[in-house]
Backbone atoms as SQL, in Angstrom:
CREATE TABLE atoms (id INTEGER PRIMARY KEY, chain TEXT, resi INTEGER, resn TEXT, atom TEXT, x REAL, y REAL, z REAL);
INSERT INTO atoms VALUES
  (1, 'A', 1, 'MET', 'N', -9.283, 3.247, 9.496),
  (2, 'A', 1, 'MET', 'CA', -8.150, 2.415, 9.152),
  (3, 'A', 1, 'MET', 'C', -7.021, 3.314, 8.655),
  (4, 'A', 2, 'LYS', 'N', -5.816, 2.966, 9.084),
  (5, 'A', 2, 'LYS', 'CA', -4.614, 3.640, 8.596),
  (6, 'A', 2, 'LYS', 'C', -3.704, 2.595, 7.970),
  (7, 'A', 3, 'VAL', 'N', -2.877, 3.037, 7.044),
  (8, 'A', 3, 'VAL', 'CA', -1.959, 2.119, 6.378),
  (9, 'A', 3, 'VAL', 'C', -0.618, 2.816, 6.192),
  (10, 'A', 4, 'GLN', 'N', 0.434, 2.037, 6.349),
  (11, 'A', 4, 'GLN', 'CA', 1.791, 2.544, 6.162),
  (12, 'A', 4, 'GLN', 'C', 2.584, 1.523, 5.358),
  (13, 'A', 5, 'ILE', 'N', 3.673, 1.988, 4.783),
  (14, 'A', 5, 'ILE', 'CA', 4.593, 1.095, 4.079),
  (15, 'A', 5, 'ILE', 'C', 5.917, 1.111, 4.823),
  (16, 'A', 6, 'ASP', 'N', 6.405, -0.070, 5.163),
  (17, 'A', 6, 'ASP', 'CA', 7.721, -0.205, 5.792),
  (18, 'A', 6, 'ASP', 'C', 8.747, -0.271, 4.660),
  (19, 'A', 7, 'TYR', 'N', 9.450, 0.845, 4.458),
  (20, 'A', 7, 'TYR', 'CA', 10.376, 0.920, 3.326),
  (21, 'A', 7, 'TYR', 'C', 11.633, 0.073, 3.513),
  (22, 'A', 8, 'ASP', 'N', 11.869, -0.420, 4.722),
  (23, 'A', 8, 'ASP', 'CA', 12.976, -1.360, 4.925),
  (24, 'A', 8, 'ASP', 'C', 12.643, -2.720, 4.309),
  (25, 'A', 9, 'LEU', 'N', 11.346, -3.002, 4.155),
  (26, 'A', 9, 'LEU', 'CA', 10.897, -4.282, 3.606),
  (27, 'A', 9, 'LEU', 'C', 10.417, -4.189, 2.159),
  (28, 'A', 10, 'CYS', 'N', 9.983, -3.021, 1.742),
  (29, 'A', 10, 'CYS', 'CA', 9.386, -2.841, 0.414),
  (30, 'A', 10, 'CYS', 'C', 10.378, -3.192, -0.692),
  (31, 'A', 11, 'MET', 'N', 9.931, -4.042, -1.637),
  (32, 'A', 11, 'MET', 'CA', 10.759, -4.426, -2.781),
  (33, 'A', 11, 'MET', 'C', 10.499, -3.533, -3.987),
  (34, 'A', 12, 'GLY', 'N', 9.468, -2.702, -3.925),
  (35, 'A', 12, 'GLY', 'CA', 9.186, -1.767, -5.003),
  (36, 'A', 12, 'GLY', 'C', 8.548, -2.362, -6.240),
  (37, 'A', 13, 'ASP', 'N', 7.824, -3.484, -6.092),
  (38, 'A', 13, 'ASP', 'CA', 7.205, -4.077, -7.281),
  (39, 'A', 13, 'ASP', 'C', 5.910, -3.374, -7.689),
  (40, 'A', 14, 'GLY', 'N', 5.344, -2.563, -6.808),
  (41, 'A', 14, 'GLY', 'CA', 4.179, -1.751, -7.147),
  (42, 'A', 14, 'GLY', 'C', 2.853, -2.471, -7.181),
  (43, 'A', 15, 'ASN', 'N', 2.788, -3.699, -6.693),
  (44, 'A', 15, 'ASN', 'CA', 1.523, -4.429, -6.715),
  (45, 'A', 15, 'ASN', 'C', 0.436, -3.695, -5.938),
  (46, 'A', 16, 'CYS', 'N', 0.795, -3.074, -4.833),
  (47, 'A', 16, 'CYS', 'CA', -0.200, -2.378, -4.019),
  (48, 'A', 16, 'CYS', 'C', -0.903, -1.280, -4.818),
  (49, 'A', 17, 'SER', 'N', -0.149, -0.577, -5.649),
  (50, 'A', 17, 'SER', 'CA', -0.754, 0.495, -6.444),
  (51, 'A', 17, 'SER', 'C', -1.631, -0.054, -7.568),
  (52, 'A', 18, 'LYS', 'N', -1.431, -1.297, -7.931),
  (53, 'A', 18, 'LYS', 'CA', -2.305, -1.940, -8.920),
  (54, 'A', 18, 'LYS', 'C', -3.595, -2.419, -8.263),
  (55, 'A', 19, 'VAL', 'N', -3.482, -2.915, -7.030),
  (56, 'A', 19, 'VAL', 'CA', -4.646, -3.422, -6.307),
  (57, 'A', 19, 'VAL', 'C', -5.543, -2.276, -5.839),
  (58, 'A', 20, 'CYS', 'N', -4.946, -1.195, -5.361),
  (59, 'A', 20, 'CYS', 'CA', -5.731, -0.072, -4.836),
  (60, 'A', 20, 'CYS', 'C', -5.056, 1.264, -5.165),
  (61, 'A', 21, 'PRO', 'N', -5.172, 1.712, -6.402),
  (62, 'A', 21, 'PRO', 'CA', -4.518, 2.961, -6.806),
  (63, 'A', 21, 'PRO', 'C', -5.085, 4.201, -6.123),
  (64, 'A', 22, 'GLU', 'N', -6.255, 4.077, -5.510),
  (65, 'A', 22, 'GLU', 'CA', -6.845, 5.207, -4.796),
  (66, 'A', 22, 'GLU', 'C', -6.106, 5.508, -3.495),
  (67, 'A', 23, 'VAL', 'N', -5.351, 4.532, -2.996),
  (68, 'A', 23, 'VAL', 'CA', -4.639, 4.683, -1.720),
  (69, 'A', 23, 'VAL', 'C', -3.125, 4.636, -1.908),
  (70, 'A', 24, 'PHE', 'N', -2.652, 3.830, -2.857),
  (71, 'A', 24, 'PHE', 'CA', -1.217, 3.685, -3.095),
  (72, 'A', 24, 'PHE', 'C', -0.853, 4.281, -4.452),
  (73, 'A', 25, 'GLU', 'N', 0.214, 5.039, -4.479),
  (74, 'A', 25, 'GLU', 'CA', 0.700, 5.622, -5.729),
  (75, 'A', 25, 'GLU', 'C', 2.135, 5.166, -5.933),
  (76, 'A', 26, 'TYR', 'N', 2.434, 4.693, -7.136),
  (77, 'A', 26, 'TYR', 'CA', 3.783, 4.209, -7.423),
  (78, 'A', 26, 'TYR', 'C', 4.628, 5.328, -8.007),
  (79, 'A', 27, 'ASP', 'N', 5.807, 5.507, -7.455),
  (80, 'A', 27, 'ASP', 'CA', 6.759, 6.511, -7.930),
  (81, 'A', 27, 'ASP', 'C', 7.804, 5.796, -8.783),
  (82, 'A', 28, 'ASN', 'N', 7.729, 5.986, -10.084),
  (83, 'A', 28, 'ASN', 'CA', 8.650, 5.306, -10.998),
  (84, 'A', 28, 'ASN', 'C', 10.099, 5.727, -10.797),
  (85, 'A', 29, 'ASP', 'N', 10.329, 6.970, -10.411),
  (86, 'A', 29, 'ASP', 'CA', 11.699, 7.448, -10.199),
  (87, 'A', 29, 'ASP', 'C', 12.339, 6.793, -8.978),
  (88, 'A', 30, 'GLN', 'N', 11.581, 6.711, -7.890),
  (89, 'A', 30, 'GLN', 'CA', 12.085, 6.122, -6.643),
  (90, 'A', 30, 'GLN', 'C', 11.926, 4.601, -6.622),
  (91, 'A', 31, 'MET', 'N', 11.082, 4.089, -7.524),
  (92, 'A', 31, 'MET', 'CA', 10.747, 2.666, -7.578),
  (93, 'A', 31, 'MET', 'C', 10.159, 2.174, -6.258),
  (94, 'A', 32, 'LEU', 'N', 9.270, 3.003, -5.683),
  (95, 'A', 32, 'LEU', 'CA', 8.574, 2.679, -4.445),
  (96, 'A', 32, 'LEU', 'C', 7.148, 3.213, -4.520),
  (97, 'A', 33, 'ALA', 'N', 6.267, 2.585, -3.772),
  (98, 'A', 33, 'ALA', 'CA', 4.902, 3.090, -3.648),
  (99, 'A', 33, 'ALA', 'C', 4.833, 3.990, -2.423),
  (100, 'A', 34, 'ARG', 'N', 3.820, 4.850, -2.414),
  (101, 'A', 34, 'ARG', 'CA', 3.583, 5.664, -1.229),
  (102, 'A', 34, 'ARG', 'C', 2.094, 5.715, -0.969),
  (103, 'A', 35, 'VAL', 'N', 1.745, 5.945, 0.277),
  (104, 'A', 35, 'VAL', 'CA', 0.352, 6.051, 0.689),
  (105, 'A', 35, 'VAL', 'C', -0.092, 7.486, 0.438),
  (106, 'A', 36, 'THR', 'N', -1.246, 7.655, -0.185),
  (107, 'A', 36, 'THR', 'CA', -1.708, 8.986, -0.567),
  (108, 'A', 36, 'THR', 'C', -2.809, 9.542, 0.331),
  (109, 'A', 37, 'VAL', 'N', -3.219, 8.796, 1.352),
  (110, 'A', 37, 'VAL', 'CA', -4.286, 9.244, 2.253),
  (111, 'A', 37, 'VAL', 'C', -3.838, 9.068, 3.700),
  (112, 'A', 38, 'SER', 'N', -4.369, 9.901, 4.594),
  (113, 'A', 38, 'SER', 'CA', -4.044, 9.734, 6.011),
  (114, 'A', 38, 'SER', 'C', -4.964, 8.697, 6.657),
  (115, 'A', 39, 'GLU', 'N', -6.212, 8.650, 6.224),
  (116, 'A', 39, 'GLU', 'CA', -7.183, 7.648, 6.669),
  (117, 'A', 39, 'GLU', 'C', -7.732, 6.956, 5.424),
  (118, 'A', 40, 'VAL', 'N', -7.800, 5.643, 5.462),
  (119, 'A', 40, 'VAL', 'CA', -8.320, 4.889, 4.319),
  (120, 'A', 40, 'VAL', 'C', -9.844, 4.995, 4.305),
  (121, 'A', 41, 'PRO', 'N', -10.429, 5.506, 3.222),
  (122, 'A', 41, 'PRO', 'CA', -11.890, 5.535, 3.120),
  (123, 'A', 41, 'PRO', 'C', -12.456, 4.114, 3.185),
  (124, 'A', 42, 'ALA', 'N', -13.601, 3.971, 3.824),
  (125, 'A', 42, 'ALA', 'CA', -14.206, 2.651, 4.047),
  (126, 'A', 42, 'ALA', 'C', -14.372, 1.857, 2.756),
  (127, 'A', 43, 'GLU', 'N', -14.674, 2.542, 1.660),
  (128, 'A', 43, 'GLU', 'CA', -14.914, 1.816, 0.408),
  (129, 'A', 43, 'GLU', 'C', -13.650, 1.172, -0.162),
  (130, 'A', 44, 'TYR', 'N', -12.477, 1.550, 0.342),
  (131, 'A', 44, 'TYR', 'CA', -11.220, 0.965, -0.140),
  (132, 'A', 44, 'TYR', 'C', -10.582, 0.007, 0.873),
  (133, 'A', 45, 'ALA', 'N', -11.195, -0.164, 2.015),
  (134, 'A', 45, 'ALA', 'CA', -10.600, -0.958, 3.090),
  (135, 'A', 45, 'ALA', 'C', -10.296, -2.396, 2.663),
  (136, 'A', 46, 'ASP', 'N', -11.231, -3.040, 1.975),
  (137, 'A', 46, 'ASP', 'CA', -11.006, -4.434, 1.561),
  (138, 'A', 46, 'ASP', 'C', -9.839, -4.542, 0.588),
  (139, 'A', 47, 'ARG', 'N', -9.715, -3.588, -0.318),
  (140, 'A', 47, 'ARG', 'CA', -8.619, -3.633, -1.285),
  (141, 'A', 47, 'ARG', 'C', -7.281, -3.320, -0.629),
  (142, 'A', 48, 'VAL', 'N', -7.279, -2.483, 0.400),
  (143, 'A', 48, 'VAL', 'CA', -6.039, -2.225, 1.142),
  (144, 'A', 48, 'VAL', 'C', -5.613, -3.492, 1.873),
  (145, 'A', 49, 'ARG', 'N', -6.566, -4.180, 2.485),
  (146, 'A', 49, 'ARG', 'CA', -6.256, -5.455, 3.146),
  (147, 'A', 49, 'ARG', 'C', -5.722, -6.468, 2.132),
  (148, 'A', 50, 'GLN', 'N', -6.321, -6.512, 0.953),
  (149, 'A', 50, 'GLN', 'CA', -5.859, -7.415, -0.104),
  (150, 'A', 50, 'GLN', 'C', -4.427, -7.079, -0.500),
  (151, 'A', 51, 'ALA', 'N', -4.135, -5.798, -0.670),
  (152, 'A', 51, 'ALA', 'CA', -2.775, -5.380, -1.029),
  (153, 'A', 51, 'ALA', 'C', -1.789, -5.813, 0.046),
  (154, 'A', 52, 'ALA', 'N', -2.180, -5.675, 1.314),
  (155, 'A', 52, 'ALA', 'CA', -1.303, -6.077, 2.415),
  (156, 'A', 52, 'ALA', 'C', -1.068, -7.587, 2.397),
  (157, 'A', 53, 'GLU', 'N', -2.116, -8.357, 2.144),
  (158, 'A', 53, 'GLU', 'CA', -1.985, -9.816, 2.092),
  (159, 'A', 53, 'GLU', 'C', -1.109, -10.260, 0.926),
  (160, 'A', 54, 'GLU', 'N', -1.204, -9.555, -0.195),
  (161, 'A', 54, 'GLU', 'CA', -0.447, -9.931, -1.389),
  (162, 'A', 54, 'GLU', 'C', 0.978, -9.397, -1.392),
  (163, 'A', 55, 'CYS', 'N', 1.305, -8.537, -0.452),
  (164, 'A', 55, 'CYS', 'CA', 2.646, -7.952, -0.400),
  (165, 'A', 55, 'CYS', 'C', 3.637, -9.022, 0.066),
  (166, 'A', 56, 'ALA', 'N', 4.463, -9.489, -0.862),
  (167, 'A', 56, 'ALA', 'CA', 5.375, -10.601, -0.575),
  (168, 'A', 56, 'ALA', 'C', 6.280, -10.357, 0.630),
  (169, 'A', 57, 'PRO', 'N', 6.912, -9.190, 0.747),
  (170, 'A', 57, 'PRO', 'CA', 7.782, -8.992, 1.906),
  (171, 'A', 57, 'PRO', 'C', 7.048, -8.532, 3.162),
  (172, 'A', 58, 'GLY', 'N', 5.737, -8.327, 3.086),
  (173, 'A', 58, 'GLY', 'CA', 4.978, -7.883, 4.251),
  (174, 'A', 58, 'GLY', 'C', 5.245, -6.439, 4.626),
  (175, 'A', 59, 'ALA', 'N', 5.465, -5.597, 3.637),
  (176, 'A', 59, 'ALA', 'CA', 5.835, -4.202, 3.887),
  (177, 'A', 59, 'ALA', 'C', 4.650, -3.296, 4.196),
  (178, 'A', 60, 'ILE', 'N', 3.437, -3.756, 3.940),
  (179, 'A', 60, 'ILE', 'CA', 2.253, -2.929, 4.172),
  (180, 'A', 60, 'ILE', 'C', 1.706, -3.229, 5.559),
  (181, 'A', 61, 'VAL', 'N', 1.631, -2.186, 6.372),
  (182, 'A', 61, 'VAL', 'CA', 1.158, -2.304, 7.751),
  (183, 'A', 61, 'VAL', 'C', -0.210, -1.639, 7.841),
  (184, 'A', 62, 'VAL', 'N', -1.227, -2.413, 8.218),
  (185, 'A', 62, 'VAL', 'CA', -2.592, -1.906, 8.332),
  (186, 'A', 62, 'VAL', 'C', -2.950, -1.787, 9.804),
  (187, 'A', 63, 'GLU', 'N', -3.456, -0.617, 10.186),
  (188, 'A', 63, 'GLU', 'CA', -3.959, -0.389, 11.542),
  (189, 'A', 63, 'GLU', 'C', -5.464, -0.235, 11.448),
  (190, 'A', 64, 'GLU', 'N', -6.189, -1.200, 12.003),
  (191, 'A', 64, 'GLU', 'CA', -7.663, -1.168, 11.949),
  (192, 'A', 64, 'GLU', 'C', -8.226, -0.161, 12.920);
């Protein structure tokens, strides 16, 4: 699984980094989250999907 953030849609609320801090890291200076892995480890896949579902603007793109 791969995950990306569409920064044209991201509102910068940081919910993704709260749901799965192992994959998303929030940058307080930029007020945006970033993906910290190239491939999502299997043990975090469900939480990445949850973060994508909870992302209000739909900025998290998951590739299964």
